[in-house]
C-alpha positions in Angstrom: 107.5 -26.3 67.6 104.8 -25.0 65.3 106.3 -22.9 62.5 104.7 -20.2 60.3 106.3 -19.2 57.0 105.2 -16.0 55.3 106.5 -15.1 51.9 105.5 -11.6 50.9 106.7 -8.0 50.2 109.6 -6.4 52.0 108.2 -4.7 55.2 109.7 -2.2 57.6 110.7 -3.2 61.1 107.4 -2.0 62.7 105.2 -3.9 60.3 107.3 -7.1 60.7 106.9 -6.8 64.5 103.1 -6.4 64.1 102.8 -9.2 61.6 104.8 -11.7 63.8 102.7 -10.7 66.9 99.4 -11.0 65.0 100.2 -14.4 63.4 101.4 -15.8 66.7 98.4 -14.5 68.7 95.8 -15.8 66.2 97.6 -19.2 65.7 97.7 -19.6 69.5 94.0 -18.8 69.9 93.0 -21.2 67.2 95.2 -24.1 68.2 95.4 -23.7 72.0 99.2 -23.9 71.7 101.0 -21.3 73.9 102.4 -18.3 71.9 105.9 -19.0 73.2 106.0 -22.2 71.2 105.5 -20.5 67.8 108.4 -19.7 65.4 107.6 -17.2 62.6 109.8 -16.8 59.5 109.2 -13.7 57.3 110.7 -14.2 53.8 110.6 -11.2 51.4 109.8 -12.1 47.8 109.0 -9.7 45.0 107.0 -10.4 41.9 110.2 -11.2 39.9 110.9 -14.1 42.2 107.4 -15.8 42.3 105.9 -17.8 39.5 102.3 -18.9 39.1 101.0 -21.0 36.3 104.4 -21.1 34.7 104.8 -17.4 34.6 106.6 -14.8 36.8 104.1 -12.6 38.5 105.9 -9.6 37.1 105.2 -10.9 33.6 101.4 -11.3 34.3 100.7 -7.6 34.6 
């Protein structure tokens, strides 16, 4: 089963639905795999929980 993980900001329910639908549709179009086979995980993560280059994103501002 193809799996898509998305780490990003907290989204309301409608935006999560739209994101899952659009990721699934585009991945299916590009790969030829049926939409029903895709699993999408949305993981909220704010800038205090993500580090780049040894620094938290919240500290880079």
